[in-house]
KENU-102419 format. One record per residue (C-alpha): residue in one letter; x, y, z. Coordinates in steps of 0.25 Angstrom, whole numbers, plus 5000, padded with zeros to 4 digits. Layout:
<atoms>
a, X, Y, Z
...
</atoms>
This chain:
<atoms>
m, 4859, 5096, 4967
g, 4865, 5084, 4976
d, 4872, 5085, 4989
p, 4886, 5091, 4987
k, 4893, 5081, 4995
l, 4898, 5068, 4988
n, 4889, 5056, 4991
d, 4896, 5043, 4993
k, 4895, 5038, 4978
t, 4901, 5051, 4973
l, 4912, 5050, 4982
g, 4914, 5035, 4979
y, 4915, 5038, 4964
t, 4924, 5050, 4967
i, 4934, 5041, 4975
m, 4933, 5030, 4964
a, 4936, 5040, 4953
a, 4948, 5047, 4961
t, 4954, 5033, 4964
i, 4953, 5028, 4949
l, 4960, 5041, 4945
i, 4971, 5040, 4956
m, 4973, 5025, 4951
a, 4974, 5029, 4937
g, 4984, 5040, 4940
y, 4992, 5031, 4949
f, 4993, 5020, 4938
v, 4998, 5031, 4928
w, 5008, 5036, 4938
s, 5013, 5022, 4941
f, 5014, 5017, 4927
a, 5018, 5030, 4920
p, 5031, 5025, 4914
w, 5023, 5014, 4907
l, 5011, 5022, 4902
g, 5018, 5030, 4891
a, 5023, 5044, 4888
s, 5011, 5051, 4893
f, 5014, 5047, 4907
a, 5029, 5048, 4906
w, 5029, 5061, 4915
l, 5025, 5052, 4927
t, 5036, 5042, 4925
p, 5046, 5048, 4935
y, 5035, 5048, 4946
t, 5030, 5034, 4944
e, 5040, 5029, 4955
w, 5032, 5037, 4965
a, 5019, 5030, 4961
y, 5025, 5018, 4968
r, 5032, 5026, 4979
l, 5020, 5034, 4984
p, 5010, 5023, 4987
i, 5021, 5015, 4994
l, 5025, 5027, 5002
g, 5010, 5030, 5005
v, 5008, 5015, 5010
a, 5021, 5016, 5019
y, 5017, 5029, 5025
f, 5003, 5024, 5028
m, 5008, 5012, 5035
l, 5018, 5020, 5043
l, 5007, 5030, 5047
i, 4998, 5019, 5052
i, 5010, 5014, 5060
l, 5013, 5028, 5065
w, 4998, 5030, 5069
i, 4999, 5017, 5077
g, 5011, 5021, 5084
y, 5005, 5035, 5087
t, 4993, 5028, 5093
m, 5001, 5019, 5101
a, 5009, 5030, 5107
t, 4998, 5040, 5110
t, 4988, 5030, 5115
p, 4988, 5030, 5131
p, 4989, 5016, 5137
p, 4977, 5009, 5142
i, 4972, 5011, 5156
p, 4975, 4999, 5164
l, 4964, 4991, 5170
e, 4962, 4992, 5186
s, 4960, 4977, 5186
p, 4963, 4967, 5176
l, 4951, 4961, 5168
d, 4945, 4949, 5174
l, 4943, 4941, 5162
e, 4945, 4927, 5168
q, 4933, 4929, 5178
e, 4924, 4934, 5166
d, 4928, 4921, 5158
e, 4925, 4912, 5170
t, 4911, 4919, 5172
g, 4908, 4917, 5157
k, 4912, 4902, 5157
e, 4903, 4899, 5170
g, 4892, 4906, 5163
t, 4893, 4897, 5151
e, 4894, 4885, 5159
k, 4881, 4887, 5167
k, 4874, 4889, 5154
d, 4879, 4875, 5149
e, 4875, 4868, 5162
s, 4860, 4873, 5161
</atoms>
């Protein structure tokens, strides 16, 4: 027999099948009032088909903002440098090096 673990293809097809089933269920849930008597029992809950995704997106964005705030609040400040970086001196050295190459 084969390996009991799911290989990549099997896992991919399983995810695809589950997604298609969830999409079909969500479609039926969203449009139950217009799909006839067989789905009439879903009609009172159709409003939640629109509320839950909006709530989910809003909470997801708020959780990201919460995480950013937590990270900013708990991260220690950077250690100050003992002496400032001397970038101007490095720039001048670099310019002199290219000028010498151009002269030769």
